[in-house]
C-alpha positions in Angstrom: 14.0 -84.7 22.4 17.7 -85.6 22.9 20.2 -85.4 25.9 20.4 -81.2 26.4 23.1 -79.0 27.8 23.9 -78.6 31.6 23.9 -74.8 30.9 20.2 -74.9 30.0 19.0 -76.4 33.2 21.5 -74.8 35.5 20.3 -70.9 33.6 16.7 -72.2 34.5 17.5 -72.9 38.1 19.4 -69.7 39.0 16.6 -67.4 37.3 13.9 -69.8 39.6 16.3 -70.1 42.4 16.6 -74.2 43.4 18.9 -76.2 42.8 19.5 -79.9 41.5 20.9 -82.6 42.8 23.7 -84.4 40.9 23.9 -88.1 40.3 26.2 -90.5 39.4 25.5 -93.5 37.4 26.9 -97.1 37.0 24.0 -99.0 36.5 20.3 -100.4 35.0 19.7 -100.1 38.3 20.1 -96.3 39.5 19.0 -95.1 36.4 15.6 -96.6 37.3 15.4 -95.1 40.1 16.4 -91.6 39.0 14.1 -91.4 37.1 11.5 -92.5 38.6 11.7 -89.8 41.2 12.3 -87.9 38.3 9.2 -88.2 36.5 7.3 -88.5 39.8 8.4 -85.1 41.2 8.8 -83.3 37.6 12.3 -82.5 38.5 15.3 -81.7 35.7 17.7 -84.8 36.0 21.2 -84.7 35.9 23.1 -88.1 35.2 27.1 -88.3 35.7 30.1 -90.8 35.1 33.3 -90.9 36.8 36.6 -92.5 35.2 35.7 -95.0 36.5 32.0 -95.5 36.2 32.8 -95.6 32.2 35.5 -98.0 32.8 32.9 -100.6 34.6 29.7 -100.7 33.0 31.8 -99.9 29.1 31.1 -96.5 26.7 28.3 -98.1 24.7 26.1 -99.9 27.3 26.6 -96.5 29.3 25.5 -94.5 27.0 22.5 -96.4 25.5 20.9 -96.8 29.3 21.0 -92.9 29.4 19.6 -93.1 26.0 16.4 -95.4 27.2 15.7 -92.6 30.0 15.4 -89.8 27.6 13.5 -92.0 25.1 11.1 -93.5 27.7 10.7 -90.4 29.9 11.0 -87.4 27.2 9.4 -84.8 29.1 12.4 -85.1 31.4 15.7 -83.0 30.1 18.4 -85.0 31.3 22.3 -84.0 31.6 24.7 -87.0 31.1 27.6 -85.2 32.6 30.9 -86.4 33.1 32.5 -85.9 36.3 36.1 -85.3 37.7 37.5 -85.7 34.5 41.2 -85.6 35.1 42.6 -84.3 31.6 41.1 -82.4 28.3 41.1 -85.6 27.0 38.8 -87.8 29.6 36.9 -84.8 28.3 37.6 -84.6 24.4 36.6 -89.0 25.2 33.6 -88.0 26.8 32.0 -85.3 24.2 32.9 -88.4 21.7 30.5 -90.4 23.2 27.7 -88.7 23.9 28.3 -86.4 27.3 26.2 -83.0 27.2 28.2 -81.6 30.0 31.7 -82.5 31.2 34.1 -81.7 34.0 37.5 -80.6 33.7 39.0 -80.9 37.0 42.1 -79.0 37.1 42.4 -78.9 40.5 44.6 -82.0 40.5 46.5 -83.2 37.7 46.4 -85.4 35.0 47.0 -88.5 37.8 44.6 -87.0 39.6 46.4 -87.2 42.7 48.8 -84.2 42.7 47.6 -80.4 43.8 48.2 -78.5 39.9 48.5 -74.9 40.2 46.2 -72.0 39.4 47.8 -71.4 36.3 47.7 -75.2 35.0 44.0 -75.0 35.8 43.3 -72.6 33.9 44.8 -73.4 30.8 43.5 -77.0 30.5 40.1 -76.1 31.4 40.2 -72.8 29.6 41.4 -75.4 26.7 38.3 -77.9 27.2 35.7 -74.2 27.1 36.8 -73.3 24.1 37.0 -77.1 22.5 33.2 -78.3 24.4 31.1 -74.8 23.5 32.7 -75.2 20.0 30.1 -78.2 19.4 27.4 -76.9 22.7 28.7 -78.3 25.2 28.9 -77.6 28.8 32.0 -77.4 30.9 32.3 -77.0 34.8 35.5 -76.3 36.1 36.8 -76.7 39.5 39.1 -74.5 42.2 40.7 -75.9 45.4 41.1 -79.2 46.4 37.8 -81.3 48.1 39.3 -82.5 50.9 38.1 -82.6 54.6 39.3 -79.4 56.8 39.4 -81.5 59.8 42.2 -84.0 58.7 43.5 -82.3 56.1 43.1 -85.4 54.1 40.9 -86.1 50.9 38.9 -89.6 50.1 39.8 -90.6 46.7 36.2 -91.7 44.2 37.8 -94.0 41.4 41.3 -93.4 41.8 40.9 -89.2 41.6 41.3 -87.5 44.7 44.9 -86.5 46.2 47.7 -88.1 48.5 48.7 -86.9 51.5 47.3 -84.0 53.4 47.0 -80.4 52.7 47.0 -77.1 54.3 43.3 -74.6 55.4 44.1 -71.9 52.4 43.9 -75.4 49.4 41.2 -77.0 51.4 39.3 -74.0 50.7 38.2 -71.8 47.7 39.9 -67.9 47.2 37.3 -65.6 46.6 40.2 -63.2 44.2 40.4 -66.4 42.2 37.5 -67.6 41.6 37.2 -64.5 40.1 39.7 -64.5 38.1 39.5 -68.3 36.9 36.3 -67.7 35.7 36.9 -64.9 33.5 39.5 -66.9 32.0 38.6 -70.1 31.3 34.5 -68.9 30.9 32.8 -72.3 32.6 29.7 -72.4 33.0 29.8 -73.7 36.8 32.1 -74.1 39.0 33.1 -76.4 42.1 33.9 -74.8 44.9 36.0 -76.7 48.0 34.6 -75.9 51.0 35.2 -79.0 53.6 33.2 -81.4 52.1 35.2 -84.7 50.6 33.9 -87.9 48.6 32.7 -90.6 50.1 30.5 -91.5 53.7 33.5 -90.5 56.2 33.3 -86.6 56.1 32.6 -86.1 59.2 33.6 -87.1 62.5 31.0 -84.7 64.8 28.0 -83.0 63.0 29.7 -80.3 61.0 30.4 -76.4 62.4 31.1 -73.9 60.7 35.3 -74.1 61.1 34.7 -77.6 59.1 32.4 -77.0 56.2 32.9 -73.2 55.1 29.6 -72.4 53.9 30.0 -68.9 54.4 33.0 -68.9 52.1 29.9 -69.9 49.3 29.0 -66.3 50.3 31.9 -64.9 49.7 32.2 -66.1 46.4 28.8 -65.8 45.2 29.0 -62.0 45.7 31.4 -61.7 43.9 31.0 -64.1 41.2 26.5 -63.3 40.9 26.3 -64.7 37.9 28.4 -67.7 38.0 26.5 -71.7 38.3 28.1 -72.4 41.8 28.7 -76.5 42.4 28.7 -78.6 45.7 30.8 -82.1 45.3 31.0 -84.1 48.4 28.1 -83.7 49.3 25.4 -86.8 51.0 24.2 -86.4 53.9 24.9 -90.0 55.4 21.4 -90.7 56.2 21.5 -92.5 59.5 18.5 -94.3 58.8 20.8 -96.2 56.3 23.4 -96.9 58.2 21.5 -98.1 60.7 19.7 -100.7 59.0 23.2 -101.9 56.9 24.6 -101.8 60.3 21.7 -104.3 61.5 21.9 -106.7 58.8 25.8 -107.3 58.8 26.9 -104.4 58.1 30.4 -102.3 60.2 29.8 -99.4 58.9 31.4 -96.7 62.0 29.7 -93.5 63.1 30.1 -90.5 60.5 28.3 -87.6 59.5 27.5 -86.5 56.5 25.9 -82.5 55.0 22.6 -81.9 56.2 20.3 -80.4 53.9 19.9 -77.7 55.5 23.3 -76.8 55.3 23.0 -77.4 51.5 19.8 -75.2 51.1 21.9 -72.4 52.6 23.9 -73.1 49.9 21.5 -73.0 46.6 20.5 -69.8 48.8 23.5 -68.2 47.8 23.8 -69.9 44.0 24.6 -73.2 44.5 22.7 -74.6 41.0 24.4 -78.3 41.2 24.6 -80.5 44.2 26.8 -83.9 43.6 25.2 -87.0 45.5 26.2 -90.0 45.0 26.8 -91.8 48.7 23.9 -91.7 49.5 22.7 -93.8 47.0 24.5 -95.8 47.3 23.9 -96.8 51.0 20.6 -97.0 50.6 21.5 -99.5 47.8 23.6 -101.2 50.1 21.0 -101.7 53.3 18.1 -102.8 50.4 20.5 -105.8 49.2 22.0 -106.2 53.1 17.6 -106.8 54.5 17.0 -108.5 51.3 19.6 -110.7 51.7 19.1 -111.5 55.6 15.0 -112.4 55.0 15.6 -114.3 52.5 18.7 -115.8 52.3 17.7 -118.8 50.6 16.6 -116.9 47.6 19.2 -116.6 44.7 17.4 -114.0 42.2 19.0 -111.0 41.4 16.6 -109.3 41.1 15.0 -110.4 44.7 18.3 -107.7 45.6 17.9 -105.2 43.5 14.2 -104.4 43.1 14.7 -103.5 46.5 17.5 -101.1 45.9 16.0 -98.8 42.9 12.8 -98.4 46.0 15.3 -97.0 48.7 17.6 -95.5 46.3 15.2 -93.7 44.6 13.0 -92.6 47.8 16.6 -91.0 48.2 16.5 -88.9 45.2 12.8 -88.0 45.9 14.0 -86.2 48.4 16.2 -84.3 47.2 14.4 -83.1 44.2 12.2 -81.9 46.8 14.6 -80.5 49.0 16.6 -78.1 46.8 13.1 -76.5 44.8 13.8 -78.5 41.7 10.8 -80.5 41.9 8.4 -78.9 39.9 10.3 -77.5 37.2 11.4 -80.3 34.8 7.9 -79.9 32.2 8.3 -75.9 32.1 12.3 -76.2 31.0 11.9 -76.0 27.7 14.6 -78.3 26.0 17.5 -77.0 23.4 19.7 -79.0 21.3 23.1 -78.8 21.5 24.0 -77.3 17.9 21.4 -74.2 19.0 23.7 -74.3 22.5 27.0 -73.3 19.8 25.4 -70.7 17.9 24.2 -69.2 21.4 28.0 -69.7 22.7 29.9 -68.4 19.2 27.5 -65.4 19.3 28.9 -64.1 22.4 25.5 -64.1 24.2 26.7 -66.6 27.1 29.8 -64.9 27.6 30.5 -65.2 31.7 30.7 -62.0 33.0 31.9 -61.6 36.6 32.3 -58.7 39.4 36.5 -57.4 39.3 35.5 -56.5 43.0 33.0 -55.6 46.0 30.3 -53.5 44.9 31.9 -52.9 41.5 
């Protein structure tokens, strides 16, 4: 079976009340980790690549690695998603290279640094939706800028992230704007800003409602009950990986991620896609440092990469189970992009919104 559109997976997740972790990939070992975990837990898969990942691996290598995953595990529905597309052109190039889903992040302008106006965001996102839906691909949009409510600052990932500091209003998605955004763009999924951020250094203490606004998800879901919501920057930064990294020569200071239980609350309020990258990076780093320190004379790259697959697979398996995705892969009837293009054209997948609470 070929790659499937993300909307297929998110619709099934919504119908059955679970969330799907979306893992960033750059190389073969990461894809092996994810697919082995998905196979063992019978979970649907969202692989996603940033612009940086596409540049690092190369379009052809990345595409064929993903196709190899699909061929090896034909019973697992797999999505290939462009993470944080900075412009329509980036999204279109992704679709041309076989991506079945794209994120048009119009919360920032094309430089991926300057916060954009609502009007700009709507314009570029709606443009991408029109093109993507015509070929059956899914589209994720973002409203509000991803950043810390503690500091007002963001953390760039692969060159994507605002510079300077922003106000709390800019760092939280407005529910009224969310309704208008979905109605005007017809996105399949909406990434919301609630105080999460990229990287390992999300919070200086275990997050509470002051710095992690899970309640904002509930507000948005009440206004957009039929819209699939997305949590970005949602790695939990497990202490076990930090301890291991530092035990074997690393220097990562005390930091806190997004607690799994808070993500689970979000899933109960309409979150269907949960972006995770840092947790996997930490697991890989821990594995490589441990292997190098325990056998310093070893120069076989497989000595370092095999345990990195094992440790990252552990993270992925845990998230599939914690988010409720486990057991659902083979329940999803795989549908092609061509079939989805027909659904979009017929109006079957038109986004429906509630214009006001209780309406």
